mmCIF file as gemmi writes it, N, C-alpha and C atoms, coordinates in Angstrom:
data_model
loop_
_atom_site.group_PDB
_atom_site.id
_atom_site.type_symbol
_atom_site.label_atom_id
_atom_site.label_alt_id
_atom_site.label_comp_id
_atom_site.label_asym_id
_atom_site.label_entity_id
_atom_site.label_seq_id
_atom_site.pdbx_PDB_ins_code
_atom_site.Cartn_x
_atom_site.Cartn_y
_atom_site.Cartn_z
_atom_site.occupancy
_atom_site.B_iso_or_equiv
_atom_site.pdbx_formal_charge
_atom_site.auth_seq_id
_atom_site.auth_asym_id
_atom_site.pdbx_PDB_model_num
ATOM 1 N N . MET Axp A 1 ? 3.544 -12.679 -2.311 1 0 ? 1 A 1
ATOM 2 C CA . MET Axp A 1 ? 2.23 -12.833 -2.897 1 0 ? 1 A 1
ATOM 3 C C . MET Axp A 1 ? 2.373 -12.798 -4.415 1 0 ? 1 A 1
ATOM 4 N N . ALA Axp A 2 ? 1.646 -13.653 -5.063 1 0 ? 2 A 1
ATOM 5 C CA . ALA Axp A 2 ? 1.662 -13.69 -6.52 1 0 ? 2 A 1
ATOM 6 C C . ALA Axp A 2 ? 0.51 -12.834 -7.052 1 0 ? 2 A 1
ATOM 7 N N . TYR Axp A 3 ? 0.799 -12.077 -8.076 1 0 ? 3 A 1
ATOM 8 C CA . TYR Axp A 3 ? -0.205 -11.213 -8.686 1 0 ? 3 A 1
ATOM 9 C C . TYR Axp A 3 ? -0.591 -11.785 -10.04 1 0 ? 3 A 1
ATOM 10 N N . SER Axp A 4 ? -1.843 -11.589 -10.422 1 0 ? 4 A 1
ATOM 11 C CA . SER Axp A 4 ? -2.321 -12.087 -11.71 1 0 ? 4 A 1
ATOM 12 C C . SER Axp A 4 ? -1.715 -11.262 -12.843 1 0 ? 4 A 1
ATOM 13 N N . GLU Axp A 5 ? -1.78 -11.816 -14.041 1 0 ? 5 A 1
ATOM 14 C CA . GLU Axp A 5 ? -1.299 -11.088 -15.219 1 0 ? 5 A 1
ATOM 15 C C . GLU Axp A 5 ? -2.051 -9.777 -15.379 1 0 ? 5 A 1
ATOM 16 N N . GLU Axp A 6 ? -3.353 -9.811 -15.117 1 0 ? 6 A 1
ATOM 17 C CA . GLU Axp A 6 ? -4.168 -8.597 -15.24 1 0 ? 6 A 1
ATOM 18 C C . GLU Axp A 6 ? -3.702 -7.523 -14.254 1 0 ? 6 A 1
ATOM 19 N N . GLN Axp A 7 ? -3.433 -7.926 -12.998 1 0 ? 7 A 1
ATOM 20 C CA . GLN Axp A 7 ? -2.954 -6.968 -12.002 1 0 ? 7 A 1
ATOM 21 C C . GLN Axp A 7 ? -1.608 -6.383 -12.412 1 0 ? 7 A 1
ATOM 22 N N . LEU Axp A 8 ? -0.722 -7.232 -12.904 1 0 ? 8 A 1
ATOM 23 C CA . LEU Axp A 8 ? 0.592 -6.745 -13.348 1 0 ? 8 A 1
ATOM 24 C C . LEU Axp A 8 ? 0.457 -5.812 -14.545 1 0 ? 8 A 1
ATOM 25 N N . ASN Axp A 9 ? -0.438 -6.145 -15.479 1 0 ? 9 A 1
ATOM 26 C CA . ASN Axp A 9 ? -0.645 -5.281 -16.642 1 0 ? 9 A 1
ATOM 27 C C . ASN Axp A 9 ? -1.184 -3.915 -16.236 1 0 ? 9 A 1
ATOM 28 N N . ILE Axp A 10 ? -2.141 -3.906 -15.316 1 0 ? 10 A 1
ATOM 29 C CA . ILE Axp A 10 ? -2.701 -2.636 -14.843 1 0 ? 10 A 1
ATOM 30 C C . ILE Axp A 10 ? -1.63 -1.806 -14.157 1 0 ? 10 A 1
ATOM 31 N N . PHE Axp A 11 ? -0.855 -2.447 -13.278 1 0 ? 11 A 1
ATOM 32 C CA . PHE Axp A 11 ? 0.205 -1.73 -12.563 1 0 ? 11 A 1
ATOM 33 C C . PHE Axp A 11 ? 1.269 -1.218 -13.527 1 0 ? 11 A 1
ATOM 34 N N . ALA Axp A 12 ? 1.714 -2.081 -14.45 1 0 ? 12 A 1
ATOM 35 C CA . ALA Axp A 12 ? 2.761 -1.678 -15.399 1 0 ? 12 A 1
ATOM 36 C C . ALA Axp A 12 ? 2.267 -0.539 -16.287 1 0 ? 12 A 1
ATOM 37 N N . GLY Axp A 13 ? 0.998 -0.571 -16.658 1 0 ? 13 A 1
ATOM 38 C CA . GLY Axp A 13 ? 0.434 0.52 -17.463 1 0 ? 13 A 1
ATOM 39 C C . GLY Axp A 13 ? 0.395 1.831 -16.698 1 0 ? 13 A 1
ATOM 40 N N . ALA Axp A 14 ? 0.012 1.767 -15.432 1 0 ? 14 A 1
ATOM 41 C CA . ALA Axp A 14 ? -0.015 2.968 -14.598 1 0 ? 14 A 1
ATOM 42 C C . ALA Axp A 14 ? 1.4 3.504 -14.388 1 0 ? 14 A 1
ATOM 43 N N . TRP Axp A 15 ? 2.36 2.598 -14.214 1 0 ? 15 A 1
ATOM 44 C CA . TRP Axp A 15 ? 3.76 3.002 -14.026 1 0 ? 15 A 1
ATOM 45 C C . TRP Axp A 15 ? 4.268 3.715 -15.287 1 0 ? 15 A 1
ATOM 46 N N . GLU Axp A 16 ? 3.973 3.129 -16.428 1 0 ? 16 A 1
ATOM 47 C CA . GLU Axp A 16 ? 4.433 3.725 -17.689 1 0 ? 16 A 1
ATOM 48 C C . GLU Axp A 16 ? 3.794 5.097 -17.908 1 0 ? 16 A 1
ATOM 49 N N . LYS Axp A 17 ? 2.519 5.216 -17.608 1 0 ? 17 A 1
ATOM 50 C CA . LYS Axp A 17 ? 1.826 6.493 -17.765 1 0 ? 17 A 1
ATOM 51 C C . LYS Axp A 17 ? 2.396 7.548 -16.813 1 0 ? 17 A 1
ATOM 52 N N . SER Axp A 18 ? 2.725 7.141 -15.59 1 0 ? 18 A 1
ATOM 53 C CA . SER Axp A 18 ? 3.234 8.092 -14.594 1 0 ? 18 A 1
ATOM 54 C C . SER Axp A 18 ? 4.697 8.454 -14.793 1 0 ? 18 A 1
ATOM 55 N N . TYR Axp A 19 ? 5.517 7.456 -15.125 1 0 ? 19 A 1
ATOM 56 C CA . TYR Axp A 19 ? 6.965 7.664 -15.158 1 0 ? 19 A 1
ATOM 57 C C . TYR Axp A 19 ? 7.587 7.589 -16.547 1 0 ? 19 A 1
ATOM 58 N N . GLY Axp A 20 ? 6.79 7.202 -17.545 1 0 ? 20 A 1
ATOM 59 C CA . GLY Axp A 20 ? 7.305 7.159 -18.899 1 0 ? 20 A 1
ATOM 60 C C . GLY Axp A 20 ? 8.297 6.052 -19.165 1 0 ? 20 A 1
ATOM 61 N N . GLU Axp A 21 ? 8.309 5.026 -18.331 1 0 ? 21 A 1
ATOM 62 C CA . GLU Axp A 21 ? 9.207 3.898 -18.574 1 0 ? 21 A 1
ATOM 63 C C . GLU Axp A 21 ? 8.434 2.592 -18.47 1 0 ? 21 A 1
ATOM 64 N N . ARG Axp A 22 ? 8.79 1.667 -19.31 1 0 ? 22 A 1
ATOM 65 C CA . ARG Axp A 22 ? 8.123 0.369 -19.37 1 0 ? 22 A 1
ATOM 66 C C . ARG Axp A 22 ? 8.849 -0.606 -18.447 1 0 ? 22 A 1
ATOM 67 N N . LEU Axp A 23 ? 8.077 -1.353 -17.651 1 0 ? 23 A 1
ATOM 68 C CA . LEU Axp A 23 ? 8.644 -2.343 -16.739 1 0 ? 23 A 1
ATOM 69 C C . LEU Axp A 23 ? 8.484 -3.742 -17.312 1 0 ? 23 A 1
ATOM 70 N N . SER Axp A 24 ? 9.475 -4.598 -17.068 1 0 ? 24 A 1
ATOM 71 C CA . SER Axp A 24 ? 9.324 -6.021 -17.394 1 0 ? 24 A 1
ATOM 72 C C . SER Axp A 24 ? 8.321 -6.625 -16.413 1 0 ? 24 A 1
ATOM 73 N N . ARG Axp A 25 ? 7.84 -7.816 -16.704 1 0 ? 25 A 1
ATOM 74 C CA . ARG Axp A 25 ? 6.905 -8.492 -15.786 1 0 ? 25 A 1
ATOM 75 C C . ARG Axp A 25 ? 7.54 -8.66 -14.403 1 0 ? 25 A 1
ATOM 76 N N . GLY Axp A 26 ? 8.802 -9.072 -14.394 1 0 ? 26 A 1
ATOM 77 C CA . GLY Axp A 26 ? 9.49 -9.277 -13.115 1 0 ? 26 A 1
ATOM 78 C C . GLY Axp A 26 ? 9.615 -7.995 -12.317 1 0 ? 26 A 1
ATOM 79 N N . GLU Axp A 27 ? 10.025 -6.936 -12.988 1 0 ? 27 A 1
ATOM 80 C CA . GLU Axp A 27 ? 10.18 -5.65 -12.304 1 0 ? 27 A 1
ATOM 81 C C . GLU Axp A 27 ? 8.827 -5.097 -11.869 1 0 ? 27 A 1
ATOM 82 N N . ALA Axp A 28 ? 7.787 -5.3 -12.671 1 0 ? 28 A 1
ATOM 83 C CA . ALA Axp A 28 ? 6.446 -4.859 -12.277 1 0 ? 28 A 1
ATOM 84 C C . ALA Axp A 28 ? 6.01 -5.588 -11.009 1 0 ? 28 A 1
ATOM 85 N N . GLY Axp A 29 ? 6.29 -6.877 -10.933 1 0 ? 29 A 1
ATOM 86 C CA . GLY Axp A 29 ? 5.953 -7.653 -9.741 1 0 ? 29 A 1
ATOM 87 C C . GLY Axp A 29 ? 6.682 -7.159 -8.509 1 0 ? 29 A 1
ATOM 88 N N . VAL Axp A 30 ? 7.964 -6.852 -8.671 1 0 ? 30 A 1
ATOM 89 C CA . VAL Axp A 30 ? 8.768 -6.351 -7.548 1 0 ? 30 A 1
ATOM 90 C C . VAL Axp A 30 ? 8.243 -4.995 -7.078 1 0 ? 30 A 1
ATOM 91 N N . GLN Axp A 31 ? 8.011 -4.085 -8 1 0 ? 31 A 1
ATOM 92 C CA . GLN Axp A 31 ? 7.549 -2.749 -7.64 1 0 ? 31 A 1
ATOM 93 C C . GLN Axp A 31 ? 6.146 -2.782 -7.033 1 0 ? 31 A 1
ATOM 94 N N . LEU Axp A 32 ? 5.28 -3.646 -7.563 1 0 ? 32 A 1
ATOM 95 C CA . LEU Axp A 32 ? 3.935 -3.773 -7.007 1 0 ? 32 A 1
ATOM 96 C C . LEU Axp A 32 ? 4 -4.333 -5.59 1 0 ? 32 A 1
ATOM 97 N N . GLN Axp A 33 ? 4.846 -5.305 -5.378 1 0 ? 33 A 1
ATOM 98 C CA . GLN Axp A 33 ? 5.015 -5.881 -4.039 1 0 ? 33 A 1
ATOM 99 C C . GLN Axp A 33 ? 5.544 -4.825 -3.063 1 0 ? 33 A 1
ATOM 100 N N . ARG Axp A 34 ? 6.475 -4.009 -3.502 1 0 ? 34 A 1
ATOM 101 C CA . ARG Axp A 34 ? 7.008 -2.938 -2.649 1 0 ? 34 A 1
ATOM 102 C C . ARG Axp A 34 ? 5.926 -1.914 -2.316 1 0 ? 34 A 1
ATOM 103 N N . LEU Axp A 35 ? 5.087 -1.575 -3.3 1 0 ? 35 A 1
ATOM 104 C CA . LEU Axp A 35 ? 4.006 -0.62 -3.073 1 0 ? 35 A 1
ATOM 105 C C . LEU Axp A 35 ? 2.994 -1.165 -2.07 1 0 ? 35 A 1
ATOM 106 N N . VAL Axp A 36 ? 2.63 -2.43 -2.214 1 0 ? 36 A 1
ATOM 107 C CA . VAL Axp A 36 ? 1.675 -3.039 -1.283 1 0 ? 36 A 1
ATOM 108 C C . VAL Axp A 36 ? 2.269 -3.094 0.12 1 0 ? 36 A 1
ATOM 109 N N . ALA Axp A 37 ? 3.545 -3.431 0.243 1 0 ? 37 A 1
ATOM 110 C CA . ALA Axp A 37 ? 4.197 -3.464 1.556 1 0 ? 37 A 1
ATOM 111 C C . ALA Axp A 37 ? 4.206 -2.073 2.192 1 0 ? 37 A 1
ATOM 112 N N . LEU Axp A 38 ? 4.479 -1.046 1.41 1 0 ? 38 A 1
ATOM 113 C CA . LEU Axp A 38 ? 4.455 0.322 1.92 1 0 ? 38 A 1
ATOM 114 C C . LEU Axp A 38 ? 3.06 0.691 2.398 1 0 ? 38 A 1
ATOM 115 N N . TYR Axp A 39 ? 2.048 0.371 1.59 1 0 ? 39 A 1
ATOM 116 C CA . TYR Axp A 39 ? 0.669 0.669 1.971 1 0 ? 39 A 1
ATOM 117 C C . TYR Axp A 39 ? 0.301 -0.028 3.28 1 0 ? 39 A 1
ATOM 118 N N . ARG Axp A 40 ? 0.656 -1.301 3.394 1 0 ? 40 A 1
ATOM 119 C CA . ARG Axp A 40 ? 0.342 -2.036 4.63 1 0 ? 40 A 1
ATOM 120 C C . ARG Axp A 40 ? 1.044 -1.415 5.832 1 0 ? 40 A 1
ATOM 121 N N . THR Axp A 41 ? 2.257 -0.94 5.645 1 0 ? 41 A 1
ATOM 122 C CA . THR Axp A 41 ? 3.001 -0.322 6.741 1 0 ? 41 A 1
ATOM 123 C C . THR Axp A 41 ? 2.361 0.98 7.181 1 0 ? 41 A 1
ATOM 124 N N . ILE Axp A 42 ? 2.013 1.843 6.24 1 0 ? 42 A 1
ATOM 125 C CA . ILE Axp A 42 ? 1.483 3.155 6.63 1 0 ? 42 A 1
ATOM 126 C C . ILE Axp A 42 ? 0.011 3.124 6.989 1 0 ? 42 A 1
ATOM 127 N N . SER Axp A 43 ? -0.686 2.041 6.674 1 0 ? 43 A 1
ATOM 128 C CA . SER Axp A 43 ? -2.111 1.985 7.005 1 0 ? 43 A 1
ATOM 129 C C . SER Axp A 43 ? -2.381 1.365 8.373 1 0 ? 43 A 1
ATOM 130 N N . ARG Axp A 44 ? -1.334 0.872 9.036 1 0 ? 44 A 1
ATOM 131 C CA . ARG Axp A 44 ? -1.504 0.319 10.381 1 0 ? 44 A 1
ATOM 132 C C . ARG Axp A 44 ? -1.717 1.445 11.381 1 0 ? 44 A 1
ATOM 133 N N . PRO Axp A 45 ? -2.464 1.171 12.451 1 0 ? 45 A 1
ATOM 134 C CA . PRO Axp A 45 ? -2.622 2.196 13.488 1 0 ? 45 A 1
ATOM 135 C C . PRO Axp A 45 ? -1.28 2.466 14.178 1 0 ? 45 A 1
ATOM 136 N N . LEU Axp A 46 ? -1.096 3.687 14.605 1 0 ? 46 A 1
ATOM 137 C CA . LEU Axp A 46 ? 0.101 4.042 15.351 1 0 ? 46 A 1
ATOM 138 C C . LEU Axp A 46 ? 0.026 3.427 16.737 1 0 ? 46 A 1
ATOM 139 N N . PRO Axp A 47 ? 1.169 3.09 17.336 1 0 ? 47 A 1
ATOM 140 C CA . PRO Axp A 47 ? 1.147 2.45 18.658 1 0 ? 47 A 1
ATOM 141 C C . PRO Axp A 47 ? 0.369 3.243 19.71 1 0 ? 47 A 1
ATOM 142 N N . GLN Axp A 48 ? 0.45 4.569 19.697 1 0 ? 48 A 1
ATOM 143 C CA . GLN Axp A 48 ? -0.264 5.354 20.702 1 0 ? 48 A 1
ATOM 144 C C . GLN Axp A 48 ? -1.77 5.343 20.493 1 0 ? 48 A 1
ATOM 145 N N . ASP Axp A 49 ? -2.237 4.862 19.324 1 0 ? 49 A 1
ATOM 146 C CA . ASP Axp A 49 ? -3.665 4.787 19.046 1 0 ? 49 A 1
ATOM 147 C C . ASP Axp A 49 ? -4.278 3.453 19.46 1 0 ? 49 A 1
ATOM 148 N N . ILE Axp A 50 ? -3.477 2.546 20.019 1 0 ? 50 A 1
ATOM 149 C CA . ILE Axp A 50 ? -3.97 1.236 20.43 1 0 ? 50 A 1
ATOM 150 C C . ILE Axp A 50 ? -3.995 1.176 21.957 1 0 ? 50 A 1
ATOM 151 N N . ARG Axp A 51 ? -5.164 0.864 22.505 1 0 ? 51 A 1
ATOM 152 C CA . ARG Axp A 51 ? -5.292 0.745 23.959 1 0 ? 51 A 1
ATOM 153 C C . ARG Axp A 51 ? -4.681 -0.573 24.416 1 0 ? 51 A 1
ATOM 154 N N . ASP Axp A 52 ? -4.541 -0.721 25.712 1 0 ? 52 A 1
ATOM 155 C CA . ASP Axp A 52 ? -3.972 -1.946 26.274 1 0 ? 52 A 1
ATOM 156 C C . ASP Axp A 52 ? -4.785 -3.187 25.917 1 0 ? 52 A 1
ATOM 157 N N . ASP Axp A 53 ? -6.098 -3.026 25.736 1 0 ? 53 A 1
ATOM 158 C CA . ASP Axp A 53 ? -6.939 -4.187 25.41 1 0 ? 53 A 1
ATOM 159 C C . ASP Axp A 53 ? -6.932 -4.505 23.911 1 0 ? 53 A 1
ATOM 160 N N . GLY Axp A 54 ? -6.16 -3.769 23.112 1 0 ? 54 A 1
ATOM 161 C CA . GLY Axp A 54 ? -6.03 -4.038 21.689 1 0 ? 54 A 1
ATOM 162 C C . GLY Axp A 54 ? -6.993 -3.269 20.815 1 0 ? 54 A 1
ATOM 163 N N . ASP Axp A 55 ? -7.977 -2.597 21.414 1 0 ? 55 A 1
ATOM 164 C CA . ASP Axp A 55 ? -8.915 -1.794 20.626 1 0 ? 55 A 1
ATOM 165 C C . ASP Axp A 55 ? -8.279 -0.474 20.239 1 0 ? 55 A 1
ATOM 166 N N . LEU Axp A 56 ? -8.785 0.076 19.163 1 0 ? 56 A 1
ATOM 167 C CA . LEU Axp A 56 ? -8.297 1.373 18.712 1 0 ? 56 A 1
ATOM 168 C C . LEU Axp A 56 ? -8.936 2.479 19.532 1 0 ? 56 A 1
ATOM 169 N N . GLU Axp A 57 ? -8.152 3.461 19.904 1 0 ? 57 A 1
ATOM 170 C CA . GLU Axp A 57 ? -8.678 4.664 20.55 1 0 ? 57 A 1
ATOM 171 C C . GLU Axp A 57 ? -8.939 5.697 19.476 1 0 ? 57 A 1
ATOM 172 N N . GLN Axp A 58 ? -9.872 6.585 19.729 1 0 ? 58 A 1
ATOM 173 C CA . GLN Axp A 58 ? -10.065 7.694 18.8 1 0 ? 58 A 1
ATOM 174 C C . GLN Axp A 58 ? -8.955 8.703 19.027 1 0 ? 58 A 1
ATOM 175 N N . SER Axp A 59 ? -8.387 9.191 17.934 1 0 ? 59 A 1
ATOM 176 C CA . SER Axp A 59 ? -7.378 10.227 18.071 1 0 ? 59 A 1
ATOM 177 C C . SER Axp A 59 ? -8.047 11.543 18.405 1 0 ? 59 A 1
ATOM 178 N N . SER Axp A 60 ? -7.283 12.516 18.814 1 0 ? 60 A 1
ATOM 179 C CA . SER Axp A 60 ? -7.841 13.809 19.179 1 0 ? 60 A 1
ATOM 180 C C . SER Axp A 60 ? -8.537 14.474 17.993 1 0 ? 60 A 1
ATOM 181 N N . THR Axp A 61 ? -8.058 14.223 16.764 1 0 ? 61 A 1
ATOM 182 C CA . THR Axp A 61 ? -8.719 14.822 15.594 1 0 ? 61 A 1
ATOM 183 C C . THR Axp A 61 ? -10.044 14.138 15.32 1 0 ? 61 A 1
ATOM 184 N N . GLN Axp A 62 ? -10.14 12.831 15.586 1 0 ? 62 A 1
ATOM 185 C CA . GLN Axp A 62 ? -11.403 12.144 15.397 1 0 ? 62 A 1
ATOM 186 C C . GLN Axp A 62 ? -12.417 12.559 16.457 1 0 ? 62 A 1
ATOM 187 N N . GLN Axp A 63 ? -11.957 12.82 17.685 1 0 ? 63 A 1
ATOM 188 C CA . GLN Axp A 63 ? -12.848 13.208 18.76 1 0 ? 63 A 1
ATOM 189 C C . GLN Axp A 63 ? -13.415 14.607 18.534 1 0 ? 63 A 1
ATOM 190 N N . ALA Axp A 64 ? -12.638 15.486 17.899 1 0 ? 64 A 1
ATOM 191 C CA . ALA Axp A 64 ? -13.084 16.863 17.685 1 0 ? 64 A 1
ATOM 192 C C . ALA Axp A 64 ? -14.145 16.951 16.596 1 0 ? 64 A 1
ATOM 193 N N . ALA Axp A 65 ? -14.177 15.985 15.717 1 0 ? 65 A 1
ATOM 194 C CA . ALA Axp A 65 ? -15.126 16.026 14.583 1 0 ? 65 A 1
ATOM 195 C C . ALA Axp A 65 ? -16.536 15.705 14.989 1 0 ? 65 A 1
């Protein structure tokens, strides 16, 4: 996925503020892509939370609330 200059600038600025190092445009793009891939991976439902029909089941913590 291609990111806009504005998105790269925002990400590179946040990276510099957090880690104290400046990223090149290329490195900012790589790191942003890795972050988005990580987010997509951890935001997916767990296999045990998906019923056979493809719908999400409520987890035990959601049912208790």
